C-alpha positions in Angstrom: -16.1 30.8 -0.1 -17.2 32.3 -3.4 -16.9 31.3 -7.1 -14.0 32.3 -9.2 -14.5 34.4 -12.4 -15.3 32.5 -15.6 -12.2 31.0 -17.3 -11.4 30.1 -20.9 -13.1 26.8 -20.5 -16.5 28.4 -20.1 -19.0 27.7 -23.0 -18.9 30.0 -25.9 -21.6 32.8 -25.9 -24.9 31.5 -27.4 -24.3 27.9 -26.2 -27.7 26.4 -25.0 -27.8 26.1 -21.3 -28.0 22.5 -20.2 -28.0 21.5 -16.6 -28.9 18.7 -14.2 -31.7 18.9 -11.6 -31.0 17.3 -8.3 -32.6 14.0 -9.3 -30.6 13.7 -12.5 -27.4 14.8 -10.7 -27.9 12.1 -8.1 -28.5 9.5 -10.8 -25.4 10.5 -12.8 -23.1 11.0 -9.7 -24.5 9.0 -6.8 -21.4 9.9 -4.7 -21.6 13.7 -5.2 -22.0 16.4 -2.6 -22.8 20.1 -2.8 -21.4 22.8 -0.5 -23.4 26.0 0.1 -21.8 29.5 0.5 -21.5 29.0 4.2 -19.3 26.0 3.7 -21.8 23.4 4.8 -22.9 20.3 2.8 -26.5 20.9 1.7 -26.9 18.0 -0.9 -25.5 14.5 -0.9 -25.8 11.7 -3.5 -27.7 8.6 -2.5 -24.7 6.2 -2.4 -22.6 8.7 -0.5 -25.5 9.3 1.9 -25.4 5.6 2.8 -21.6 5.7 3.3 -21.7 9.0 5.3 -25.3 9.4 6.7 -24.3 12.5 8.8 -22.6 14.4 5.9 -25.5 16.6 5.1 -25.4 19.7 7.3 -21.7 19.1 8.2 -18.6 20.6 6.6 -16.5 18.5 4.2 -13.6 18.7 6.7 -15.7 16.8 9.3 -15.9 13.7 7.0 -12.9 14.0 4.6 -9.2 14.7 5.0 -6.2 15.1 2.6 -5.5 11.8 0.9 -1.8 11.8 1.9 -2.3 12.1 5.6 -4.4 13.7 8.3 -4.0 17.2 7.1 -7.2 19.3 7.4 -9.0 20.3 4.2 -8.6 23.9 3.1 -12.0 24.4 1.5 -11.2 27.9 0.4 -8.2 26.7 -1.5 -10.2 24.0 -3.1 -12.9 26.5 -4.1 -10.4 28.9 -5.5 -9.0 26.3 -7.8 -12.4 24.9 -9.0 -12.9 23.4 -11.4 -10.1 21.0 -10.6 -9.3 17.3 -9.8 -9.5 16.4 -6.1 -8.4 13.3 -4.2 -9.8 13.0 -0.6 -9.9 10.2 2.0 -13.2 9.5 3.9 -12.1 9.5 7.5 -14.7 6.9 8.7 -14.1 4.1 6.1 -10.6 5.2 4.9 -11.8 4.9 1.3 -10.3 7.3 -1.2 -12.8 9.6 -2.9 -11.6 11.0 -6.2 -13.4 13.3 -8.6 -13.7 16.9 -9.6 -15.0 20.2 -8.2 -17.1 22.7 -10.2 -19.2 25.7 -9.6 -23.0 25.8 -10.0 -24.0 29.4 -9.3 -22.7 30.0 -5.8 -22.6 26.3 -4.9 -19.4 24.2 -5.0 -20.2 20.8 -6.4 -18.0 17.7 -5.8 -18.6 15.0 -8.4 -16.7 11.7 -8.2 -16.8 8.3 -6.5 -14.7 6.1 -4.2 -11.6 4.6 -5.7 -11.9 0.8 -5.1 -8.9 -1.3 -5.9 -10.3 -4.7 -5.1 -13.7 -6.3 -4.6 -12.7 -7.1 -1.0 -13.0 -3.4 -0.2 -16.7 -3.3 -1.0 -18.2 -5.5 1.8 -16.6 -3.6 4.8 -17.9 -0.3 3.5 -21.4 -1.7 2.7 -21.1 -0.8 -1.0 -21.9 -2.9 -4.0 -21.5 -2.4 -7.8 -25.1 -1.1 -7.8 -24.0 2.0 -5.9 -21.8 3.1 -8.8 -23.0 5.0 -11.9 -23.1 2.9 -15.0 -20.5 5.1 -16.7 -18.0 4.8 -13.8 -15.0 2.8 -15.0 -14.7 1.3 -11.5 -17.7 -0.8 -12.3 -16.0 -2.3 -15.3 -12.8 -2.8 -13.3 -14.5 -4.6 -10.5 -16.5 -6.7 -12.9 -13.3 -7.9 -14.5 -11.9 -8.7 -11.0 -15.0 -10.7 -10.3 -14.6 -12.6 -13.6 -11.0 -13.3 -12.7 -12.0 -14.7 -9.3 -14.7 -16.8 -10.9 -12.2 -18.1 -13.5 -9.7 -19.0 -10.7 -12.4 -20.9 -8.7 -13.4 -22.8 -11.9 -9.8 -23.6 -12.6 -9.4 -24.9 -9.1 -12.4 -27.1 -9.4 -11.3 -28.4 -12.8 -7.8 -29.1 -11.3 -9.3 -31.2 -8.5 -11.5 -33.1 -11.0 -8.5 -33.7 -13.3 -6.3 -35.0 -10.5 -9.1 -37.4 -9.5 -9.5 -38.5 -13.1 -5.7 -38.9 -13.5 -5.6 -41.1 -10.4 -8.3 -43.3 -11.7 -6.5 -43.5 -15.1 -3.2 -44.5 -13.5 -4.9 -47.2 -11.4 -6.8 -48.7 -14.3 -3.8 -48.8 -16.7 -2.5 -51.7 -14.6 -5.6 -53.8 -15.0 -6.6 -56.4 -17.6 -7.8 -55.6 -21.1 -11.4 -55.4 -19.8 -10.2 -52.7 -17.4 -8.4 -50.9 -20.2 -11.7 -50.7 -22.1 -13.3 -49.2 -19.0 -10.4 -46.7 -18.9 -11.2 -45.7 -22.5 -14.8 -45.1 -21.6 -13.8 -43.0 -18.6 -11.5 -40.9 -20.8 -14.3 -40.3 -23.2 -16.4 -38.7 -20.5 -14.0 -35.9 -19.6 -14.1 -32.7 -21.7 -10.3 -32.3 -22.0 -8.1 -33.8 -24.7 -6.4 -37.0 -23.3 -3.6 -39.1 -24.8 -2.0 -42.1 -23.2 1.1 -43.5 -25.0 3.1 -46.5 -24.0 6.8 -46.7 -23.5 7.3 -47.8 -27.1 5.8 -44.6 -28.4 2.5 -46.1 -29.5 -1.0 -44.7 -28.8 -2.6 -46.7 -26.0 -5.7 -44.5 -25.6 -6.9 -41.2 -27.0 -10.3 -39.5 -26.8 -12.4 -37.5 -29.2 -11.9 -34.1 -27.5 -8.1 -34.6 -28.2 -8.8 -35.2 -31.9 -11.0 -32.2 -32.2 -8.7 -29.9 -30.2 -5.8 -30.6 -32.6 -7.9 -31.4 -35.7 -5.9 -34.6 -36.4 -8.3 -35.8 -39.0 -8.8 -39.3 -37.5 -10.9 -41.0 -35.0 -9.6 -42.4 -31.7 -10.2 -46.0 -32.9 -8.0 -45.2 -36.0 -5.2 -43.9 -33.8 -4.9 -46.6 -31.1 -1.9 -48.8 -31.7 -0.3 -46.3 -34.1 3.0 -44.5 -33.6 2.5 -41.3 -31.7 4.6 -39.5 -34.4 1.4 -39.2 -36.3 -0.2 -37.2 -33.5 3.0 -35.3 -32.8 3.1 -34.0 -36.4 -0.5 -32.8 -36.2 0.1 -31.0 -32.8 3.4 -29.4 -33.8 1.7 -27.9 -36.9 -0.6 -26.0 -34.7 1.8 -24.9 -31.9 3.2 -21.4 -32.0 6.7 -22.6 -30.8 7.1 -26.1 -32.2 10.8 -26.6 -31.3 10.2 -25.5 -27.7 7.1 -27.6 -27.5 8.9 -30.8 -28.6 11.9 -30.1 -26.4 9.7 -29.7 -23.3 7.8 -32.9 -24.1 11.0 -34.8 -24.4 12.3 -33.3 -21.1 9.1 -34.4 -19.3 9.4 -38.0 -20.6 13.0 -38.1 -19.6 12.4 -36.7 -16.1 9.4 -38.9 -15.4 7.9 -36.4 -13.0 4.4 -35.1 -12.9 3.9 -31.6 -14.3 0.6 -29.7 -14.3 -0.4 -26.5 -16.0 2.3 -26.1 -18.7 1.1 -23.3 -21.0 0.9 -24.1 -24.8 0.1 -21.3 -27.3 -1.4 -22.2 -30.7 -0.9 -20.4 -34.0 -4.6 -19.6 -34.1 -4.4 -17.6 -30.8 -5.8 -20.2 -28.5 -4.0 -21.0 -25.2 -3.9 -24.5 -23.7 -2.7 -25.9 -20.5 -0.9 -29.3 -20.7 -0.6 -31.8 -17.8 1.9 -34.7 -17.9 1.7 -37.7 -15.6 4.1 -40.6 -15.9 2.3 -44.0 -15.6 4.2 -46.7 -13.8 3.5 -50.3 -12.6 5.1 -50.5 -9.2 8.4 -48.8 -10.1 8.5 -49.7 -13.7 7.3 -47.0 -16.2 4.6 -48.3 -18.6 3.5 -45.1 -20.3 2.8 -41.4 -20.4 -0.5 -39.6 -19.8 -1.0 -36.2 -21.5 -4.1 -33.9 -20.8 -4.8 -30.7 -22.7 -7.3 -28.0 -21.7 -8.4 -24.9 -23.6 -8.0 -22.0 -21.2 -8.2 -19.2 -23.8 -11.1 -17.4 -22.2 -9.4 -17.3 -18.8 -6.2 -15.8 -20.3 -8.3 -13.2 -22.2 -10.1 -12.2 -19.1 -6.9 -11.9 -17.1 -5.3 -9.8 -20.0 -8.4 -7.5 -20.1 -8.2 -7.0 -16.3 -4.5 -6.2 -16.4 -5.1 -3.7 -19.2 -7.9 -1.9 -17.3 -5.7 -1.7 -14.2 -2.7 -0.2 -16.1 -5.0 2.3 -17.9 -6.5 3.4 -14.6 -3.1 3.8 -12.9 -1.6 5.7 -15.9 -4.5 8.1 -16.0 -4.3 8.8 -12.2 -0.5 9.2 -12.3 -0.7 11.6 -15.3 -3.3 13.8 -13.7 -1.4 13.8 -10.4 1.8 15.0 -12.1 0.0 17.9 -13.8 -1.2 19.4 -10.5 1.6 20.1 -7.8 -0.9 21.4 -5.2 -1.1 19.1 -2.2 -4.8 19.1 -2.0 -5.8 19.5 -5.7 -4.9 17.5 -8.7 -5.8 18.4 -12.4 -9.3 17.7 -13.7 -10.0 14.4 -15.2 -12.7 11.7 -15.4 -12.0 8.2 -14.5 
């Protein structure tokens, strides 16, 4: 195994020599490894050393195989094509290792990192986000995944709280006027916009978060007893698709079936979720309960996560198409 002659990507004559000592190389590429002229690994990054503690002193083929199967690595072919993109599979953990080869004097250097597709892959391998370099896009990708999972857990918790609150509301709507006042107090404690209308289309109860959410320009006390057309006009003016919004609301009233999590997009870019619960006394309908929650941040986090995933897949596919060699793919950074 010996280095190839310089190619047209070498620095121009006179360019100042800038290199990384072993400590700096380990900090920048914690999953790197260096192969000496005899073909043995003589240097291993700290994160890779934890993943493969016996790699130092061994050959790459003892710990890695071709990513598409159990074909043995051809180190001479990899060395001949360096610098180039490589995609290997760690035989012990089955993790993909992707990166680039390059020459440093007569040493072949592999710089890269494991390709992690989900946070669930970290724990079995003993890795964490701290094992990856700050510049590695995998860290950003996994952070977005964690944010998505956190948002989903929060949404589940809020959904349970909402169902509990809705059950309490339905129960208290059948009580006396004193109980109705208690109901109004309960609605005021929840952070979501809540509207209860009776079967004659009048506002039975509405809370302050609802008025703020749609900027109706009135207080809850001003709206109770008034025709819901006043609120409908304020809402429709802020909905991105007013005709579809009104048609869906009319369908829900007509069907009389509970519906949770209907998406509602506003003209200012916010995204809401709408819940509808029919209110009945025994089998007789007595009103309609509407709950609106602002879920804009959750949608933005999900969109950012999907964009990061698509960009990573597109970059990997593009580089794979450029290099037909079964072991080697074109050079790229993550």
